[in-house]
C-alpha positions as CSV (number, residue, x, y, z in Angstrom):
1,M,-165.9,-72.3,59.0
2,K,-164.3,-75.5,60.3
3,K,-166.9,-78.0,61.6
4,D,-164.8,-80.8,63.1
5,S,-164.3,-81.4,66.8
6,N,-160.5,-81.0,67.0
7,Y,-160.6,-77.4,68.2
8,S,-157.2,-76.0,69.2
9,V,-155.2,-72.8,68.9
10,P,-151.4,-73.0,69.1
11,G,-150.2,-71.7,72.5
12,F,-153.5,-72.1,74.3
13,L,-154.4,-74.8,76.8
14,A,-157.7,-75.5,78.5
15,S,-159.3,-77.7,81.2
16,A,-162.6,-78.3,82.9
17,V,-163.6,-80.2,86.1
18,S,-166.6,-80.8,88.3
19,A,-165.9,-78.9,91.5
20,G,-169.4,-79.3,93.0
21,L,-170.6,-75.9,92.1
22,K,-173.7,-77.1,90.1
23,K,-176.5,-79.2,91.6
24,T,-175.4,-82.0,89.3
25,S,-172.0,-83.6,88.8
26,D,-171.6,-81.8,85.5
27,L,-168.5,-79.9,84.6
28,D,-168.7,-76.4,86.3
29,L,-165.2,-75.0,86.6
30,S,-162.8,-74.2,83.7
31,L,-159.5,-72.7,82.9
32,I,-158.0,-71.2,79.7
33,F,-154.3,-70.5,79.7
34,S,-152.0,-68.8,77.2
35,Q,-148.5,-70.2,77.3
36,K,-147.3,-66.8,76.1
37,K,-148.4,-63.3,77.3
38,A,-151.4,-62.4,75.1
39,V,-152.7,-59.1,73.9
40,A,-156.2,-58.8,75.3
41,A,-159.4,-56.8,75.1
42,G,-162.8,-57.1,76.7
43,V,-166.4,-55.8,76.5
44,F,-168.5,-56.0,79.6
45,T,-172.1,-55.6,80.7
46,A,-173.8,-52.2,80.6
47,N,-175.9,-53.2,83.7
48,K,-175.3,-50.8,86.6
49,V,-175.3,-53.8,88.9
50,K,-172.0,-55.5,88.0
51,A,-170.8,-58.8,89.5
52,A,-167.5,-59.0,91.3
53,P,-165.8,-60.9,88.4
54,I,-166.8,-58.1,86.1
55,L,-165.3,-55.4,88.3
56,L,-162.0,-57.3,88.7
57,S,-161.7,-58.3,85.1
58,Q,-162.5,-54.8,83.9
59,E,-159.7,-53.5,86.1
60,R,-157.1,-56.1,85.1
61,I,-157.7,-56.0,81.4
62,Q,-156.9,-52.2,81.3
63,K,-153.2,-53.1,80.9
64,G,-154.0,-54.9,77.6
65,F,-152.5,-58.3,78.4
66,L,-153.7,-61.6,79.9
67,R,-152.5,-65.1,80.4
68,A,-155.4,-66.9,82.1
69,I,-159.2,-67.0,82.5
70,L,-160.9,-68.9,85.3
71,A,-164.6,-69.4,84.8
72,N,-167.2,-71.0,87.0
73,A,-170.9,-71.9,86.6
74,G,-173.5,-72.2,89.3
75,Y,-172.6,-69.0,91.2
76,A,-172.8,-65.5,89.6
77,N,-170.9,-63.9,92.5
78,A,-173.1,-60.8,91.9
79,C,-174.7,-58.6,94.6
80,T,-172.1,-60.1,97.1
81,G,-170.5,-56.8,98.2
82,D,-166.9,-56.5,99.4
83,K,-166.7,-60.2,100.2
84,G,-167.7,-61.1,96.6
85,Y,-164.9,-58.9,95.3
86,K,-162.4,-60.4,97.7
87,D,-163.5,-63.9,96.7
88,A,-163.0,-63.0,93.0
89,I,-159.4,-61.9,93.8
90,Q,-158.8,-65.0,95.9
91,T,-159.9,-67.4,93.2
92,A,-157.9,-65.6,90.6
93,D,-154.8,-65.7,92.8
94,M,-155.2,-69.4,93.3
95,V,-154.7,-69.8,89.5
96,S,-151.9,-67.2,89.1
97,K,-149.9,-68.9,91.9
98,G,-150.5,-72.4,90.4
99,L,-149.4,-71.2,87.0
100,N,-146.6,-69.0,88.3
101,I,-147.8,-65.9,86.4
102,P,-148.4,-62.3,87.6
103,P,-151.8,-61.9,89.4
104,E,-152.9,-59.1,87.2
105,E,-152.7,-61.4,84.1
106,T,-155.5,-63.6,85.4
107,V,-159.2,-62.7,85.2
108,V,-162.3,-64.5,86.3
109,A,-165.8,-65.0,84.9
110,S,-168.9,-66.4,86.7
111,T,-172.4,-67.4,85.8
112,G,-175.3,-68.7,87.9
113,V,-177.4,-67.6,90.8
114,I,-177.2,-63.9,91.8
115,G,-176.8,-63.1,95.5
116,A,-175.0,-66.4,96.6
117,Y,-171.5,-66.3,97.8
118,L,-168.8,-68.1,95.8
119,P,-167.8,-71.4,97.6
120,C,-164.1,-70.6,97.4
121,N,-163.2,-73.8,99.3
122,L,-164.5,-76.0,96.5
123,I,-162.7,-73.9,93.9
124,K,-159.4,-74.1,95.9
125,K,-159.7,-77.9,96.0
126,A,-160.3,-78.1,92.2
127,V,-157.6,-75.7,91.0
128,P,-154.7,-78.1,91.2
129,S,-156.6,-80.6,89.1
130,L,-157.6,-77.8,86.6
131,I,-153.9,-77.0,86.1
132,D,-152.8,-80.6,85.9
133,K,-155.4,-81.3,83.1
134,L,-154.5,-78.4,80.9
135,S,-154.4,-79.5,77.3
136,P,-154.6,-78.1,73.8
137,H,-157.7,-80.2,73.1
138,N,-160.1,-79.4,76.0
139,F,-162.0,-76.4,74.7
140,E,-165.2,-78.3,74.1
141,S,-165.1,-79.3,77.8
142,V,-164.8,-75.6,78.7
143,A,-167.9,-74.9,76.6
144,K,-169.8,-77.6,78.5
145,A,-168.6,-76.3,81.9
146,L,-169.9,-72.8,81.2
147,M,-173.5,-74.1,80.6
148,T,-176.3,-73.3,83.0
149,T,-179.7,-73.4,81.3
150,D,-178.0,-73.9,77.9
151,S,-179.1,-77.0,76.1
152,F,-175.9,-77.4,74.1
153,P,-172.3,-76.2,74.2
154,K,-171.5,-73.3,71.9
155,I,-168.1,-73.3,70.0
156,S,-167.0,-71.9,66.7
157,F,-163.7,-71.9,64.8
158,F,-162.0,-70.0,61.9
159,K,-158.7,-70.5,60.1
160,G,-157.2,-67.8,58.0
161,H,-153.9,-66.4,56.7
162,A,-152.0,-63.2,57.6
163,D,-148.6,-62.2,56.1
164,G,-148.5,-65.7,54.5
165,C,-148.8,-67.4,58.0
166,P,-151.9,-69.5,59.0
167,F,-153.7,-68.2,62.1
168,H,-156.5,-69.7,64.1
169,L,-159.5,-68.2,65.9
170,L,-161.6,-70.1,68.4
171,G,-164.7,-68.8,70.1
172,I,-166.6,-70.3,73.1
173,A,-169.9,-68.9,74.5
174,K,-172.6,-69.6,76.9
175,G,-176.1,-68.1,77.0
176,A,-179.7,-69.0,76.8
177,G,-181.6,-66.7,79.2
178,M,-181.1,-63.1,80.4
179,I,-180.3,-62.2,76.8
180,M,-180.7,-58.6,75.6
181,P,-177.2,-57.3,75.0
182,N,-176.0,-53.8,75.5
183,M,-172.7,-55.3,74.7
184,A,-173.5,-59.0,75.0
185,T,-175.5,-60.9,77.5
186,M,-173.5,-64.0,78.1
187,L,-169.9,-65.2,78.6
188,S,-167.8,-65.5,75.6
189,F,-164.0,-66.1,75.2
190,L,-162.1,-65.8,71.9
191,L,-158.6,-67.1,71.4
192,T,-156.3,-66.5,68.5
193,D,-152.6,-67.0,67.7
194,I,-152.5,-64.0,65.2
195,N,-149.8,-61.4,66.0
196,I,-151.7,-58.2,66.5
197,D,-151.2,-55.1,68.6
198,S,-153.9,-53.8,70.9
199,Q,-154.5,-50.6,68.9
200,T,-155.5,-52.7,65.9
201,L,-157.3,-55.4,67.9
202,W,-159.6,-53.3,70.0
203,P,-161.6,-51.5,67.3
204,L,-161.9,-54.7,65.2
205,F,-163.1,-56.6,68.3
206,R,-165.6,-53.9,69.4
207,S,-167.0,-53.6,65.9
208,A,-167.5,-57.4,65.7
209,V,-169.2,-57.5,69.0
210,E,-171.6,-54.7,67.9
211,C,-172.8,-56.4,64.8
212,T,-173.1,-59.9,66.3
213,F,-173.6,-60.2,70.0
214,N,-175.3,-56.8,70.1
215,R,-177.8,-58.0,67.5
216,I,-179.5,-60.8,69.5
217,T,-182.2,-60.9,72.1
218,V,-184.1,-63.7,73.9
219,D,-186.0,-62.0,76.7
220,G,-185.0,-58.4,76.9
221,E,-183.0,-59.0,80.1
222,T,-179.4,-57.7,80.5
223,S,-177.4,-59.7,83.1
224,T,-174.9,-58.6,85.8
225,N,-172.1,-60.9,84.6
226,D,-171.9,-60.5,80.8
227,M,-168.5,-60.3,79.2
228,V,-166.7,-61.0,76.0
229,L,-162.9,-61.5,76.1
230,I,-160.3,-62.0,73.4
231,M,-156.7,-63.1,73.8
232,A,-154.1,-63.0,70.9
233,N,-150.8,-64.6,71.7
234,G,-148.9,-63.9,68.5
235,I,-147.6,-67.4,68.0
236,A,-148.7,-67.4,64.3
237,G,-145.6,-65.4,63.7
238,N,-146.9,-63.0,61.1
239,G,-145.4,-59.6,60.6
240,T,-147.2,-56.3,60.5
241,L,-150.8,-56.8,59.3
242,T,-151.6,-55.4,55.8
243,K,-155.1,-54.1,55.0
244,K,-155.8,-57.5,53.4
245,D,-154.7,-59.3,56.6
246,V,-156.9,-57.0,58.7
247,K,-159.9,-57.7,56.5
248,E,-159.2,-61.5,56.8
249,F,-159.0,-61.3,60.6
250,E,-162.1,-59.1,60.7
251,K,-164.0,-61.7,58.7
252,G,-162.9,-64.4,61.1
253,L,-164.1,-62.4,64.1
254,T,-167.4,-61.7,62.5
255,D,-167.9,-65.3,61.4
256,V,-167.0,-66.8,64.8
257,M,-169.0,-64.3,66.9
258,G,-171.9,-64.3,64.4
259,T,-172.1,-68.1,64.7
260,L,-172.0,-68.0,68.5
261,A,-174.6,-65.2,68.6
262,Y,-176.9,-67.2,66.4
263,M,-176.5,-70.3,68.7
264,I,-177.4,-68.2,71.7
265,A,-180.6,-67.0,70.1
266,Q,-181.3,-70.5,68.8
267,D,-180.9,-71.8,72.3
268,G,-183.1,-69.3,74.0
269,E,-184.7,-70.8,77.0
270,G,-187.6,-73.0,75.9
271,A,-187.3,-71.7,72.3
272,T,-188.7,-73.7,69.4
273,K,-187.9,-71.2,66.6
274,T,-185.0,-68.8,65.7
275,V,-186.4,-65.6,64.3
276,I,-184.6,-62.9,62.3
277,I,-186.2,-59.5,62.3
278,E,-185.0,-57.3,59.4
279,V,-185.9,-53.6,59.1
280,H,-185.4,-51.8,55.8
281,G,-186.1,-48.2,54.7
282,A,-185.6,-46.6,58.1
283,A,-185.0,-42.8,58.4
284,S,-181.8,-43.3,60.4
285,K,-179.4,-45.9,61.7
286,D,-180.8,-45.7,65.2
287,D,-184.4,-46.0,63.9
288,A,-183.5,-49.2,62.0
289,H,-181.9,-50.7,65.2
290,T,-184.6,-49.6,67.5
291,A,-187.5,-50.9,65.3
292,A,-185.9,-54.3,64.9
293,R,-185.1,-54.6,68.7
294,V,-188.6,-53.5,69.8
295,V,-190.3,-56.0,67.5
296,G,-187.7,-58.7,68.6
297,N,-188.4,-58.0,72.2
298,S,-192.2,-57.9,72.0
299,N,-193.7,-60.7,74.1
300,L,-196.8,-60.5,72.0
301,V,-194.9,-60.9,68.8
302,K,-192.8,-63.7,70.3
303,T,-195.9,-65.7,71.6
304,T,-197.5,-65.2,68.1
305,L,-194.4,-66.8,66.6
306,F,-194.7,-69.8,69.0
307,G,-198.3,-70.2,68.0
308,Q,-197.4,-70.0,64.3
309,D,-200.0,-67.2,63.9
310,P,-199.2,-64.5,61.3
311,N,-200.7,-61.9,63.6
312,W,-199.2,-58.9,61.8
313,G,-201.1,-56.4,63.9
314,R,-198.8,-57.1,66.8
315,I,-195.8,-56.3,64.6
316,M,-197.4,-53.1,63.5
317,A,-198.2,-52.2,67.1
318,A,-194.6,-52.8,68.2
319,I,-193.3,-50.6,65.4
320,G,-195.8,-47.9,66.3
321,R,-194.6,-47.8,70.0
322,S,-190.9,-47.9,69.1
323,G,-190.8,-44.2,68.6
324,V,-189.1,-44.4,65.2
325,T,-190.1,-42.2,62.3
326,M,-192.9,-44.0,60.4
327,E,-196.1,-43.6,58.5
328,E,-198.6,-46.4,59.0
329,N,-199.8,-46.3,55.4
330,K,-196.3,-46.9,54.1
331,V,-195.4,-50.0,56.1
332,Q,-194.8,-53.3,54.4
333,I,-194.3,-56.6,56.2
334,W,-193.2,-60.1,54.9
335,I,-193.1,-63.4,56.8
336,Q,-190.6,-65.8,55.2
337,G,-191.0,-64.1,51.9
338,V,-194.8,-63.9,52.0
339,K,-196.1,-60.3,51.9
340,I,-198.9,-60.0,54.5
341,V,-199.0,-56.2,54.9
342,E,-199.0,-53.5,52.1
343,G,-199.5,-49.8,52.9
344,G,-200.2,-50.7,56.6
345,L,-203.1,-53.0,55.6
346,M,-203.5,-56.8,55.3
347,T,-202.8,-58.0,51.7
348,T,-205.1,-61.1,51.5
349,E,-206.4,-64.0,53.6
350,D,-204.6,-66.4,51.3
351,A,-201.3,-64.6,52.0
352,E,-201.9,-65.1,55.8
353,K,-202.6,-68.8,55.2
354,K,-199.3,-69.1,53.3
355,A,-197.5,-67.2,56.0
356,A,-198.9,-69.5,58.7
357,E,-197.6,-72.5,56.8
358,K,-194.2,-70.9,56.5
359,M,-194.2,-70.3,60.3
360,K,-193.9,-74.0,61.0
361,R,-190.3,-73.8,60.2
362,K,-187.5,-73.8,62.8
363,Q,-186.1,-70.5,61.4
364,I,-188.3,-67.6,60.3
365,T,-187.4,-64.2,58.8
366,I,-189.7,-61.3,59.3
367,T,-189.0,-58.4,56.9
368,I,-190.3,-54.9,57.6
369,H,-190.0,-52.0,55.2
370,L,-190.7,-48.6,56.7
371,N,-190.2,-46.7,53.4
372,Q,-188.7,-43.7,55.2
373,G,-185.1,-43.8,54.2
374,E,-182.1,-46.0,53.3
375,W,-181.1,-47.4,56.7
376,K,-181.4,-51.1,57.6
377,D,-180.6,-53.4,60.5
378,R,-181.5,-56.8,61.9
379,I,-182.0,-58.6,65.2
380,T,-181.9,-62.3,65.8
381,T,-184.4,-63.5,68.5
382,C,-186.6,-66.5,69.3
383,D,-190.2,-67.4,70.2
384,L,-191.5,-67.3,73.8
385,T,-192.9,-70.6,75.0
386,Y,-194.4,-72.3,78.1
387,D,-191.0,-73.7,78.8
388,Y,-189.4,-70.3,79.3
389,I,-191.7,-69.8,82.3
390,R,-191.0,-73.3,83.6
391,I,-187.2,-72.9,83.4
392,N,-187.1,-69.5,85.1
393,A,-189.8,-70.2,87.7
394,G,-187.7,-73.1,89.0
395,Y,-184.2,-71.7,88.4
396,R,-183.2,-71.7,92.1
397,T,-185.3,-74.7,93.1
């Protein structure tokens, strides 16, 4: 994983400006442009209330190709009816005309307050500047422009080889609140220069989303605007991908998305700890996932984590109400490697004290063994703090 700040992918340009969409003068409008028609795929929110940019982008990506993504922060353009949908088309058309590309090759993404109409006049004024500032080295600015309640920009990079040719993979994401993916609760854009067809890209992309973005939770909330998009422009020049090449690309996708997903959980609104919930010995794949997610979403467990209290009874209660196959007297629980539950009962007071000491860390792993089968899964979450309430109570004010 590359760690320097010179993020770029051949054939992709980016820019970001302050268009006046946020309450501050921070960057709030960004553009990503592929100089060559790119193979594209997307995964979108499972929420039945879908924002206008989701509806438009879902429709346009069906053809499997894109050239541009226009993203704004400050206004979600959700619950805005026909006007919101027309506004999404209008802003996308501003970009496609400015870039002289077909309208159907431009999609839009929005994040911010639900129910407020998009100020298209401000976007119209800003689009010429966005286009003028397009550069191969502005991706960190895009990451900053996407931020709402995020405390830091989220970007990740991978470089690999396919058919002897180097390829690059860049991922950008935003997300800190309303995080409980049934897909992925955030905005994320992935860009690569690998030459890949849509039939190969789609299953690899969907699988990577499932094991990364779909394995995090902050507050159990699924938003109206969530999307993950990928564009592959083929400029790397590789030929048909071999099985080895596909594995290399799949590794890159999982690395980049996994890093971004961890950053989102780490940046959970008001969070002080990142927490990994591991479930082992489940009777089925679904049981493993469900148990991990129910524990990870439990407000009682999350407040216990904030208080650094190894209150294992809350973990047991969450497992018990999850509906998974379990027997209380077979459950084992560890906190950061310290076994605090054996056979559904507390081990020792000394173990609890050791666990409490371990809970002072910034990252904690809770391991649960159900002893019902061979299935396992994990969820990455965070603690629940006073600041989460403060941030969300004053989100619009």
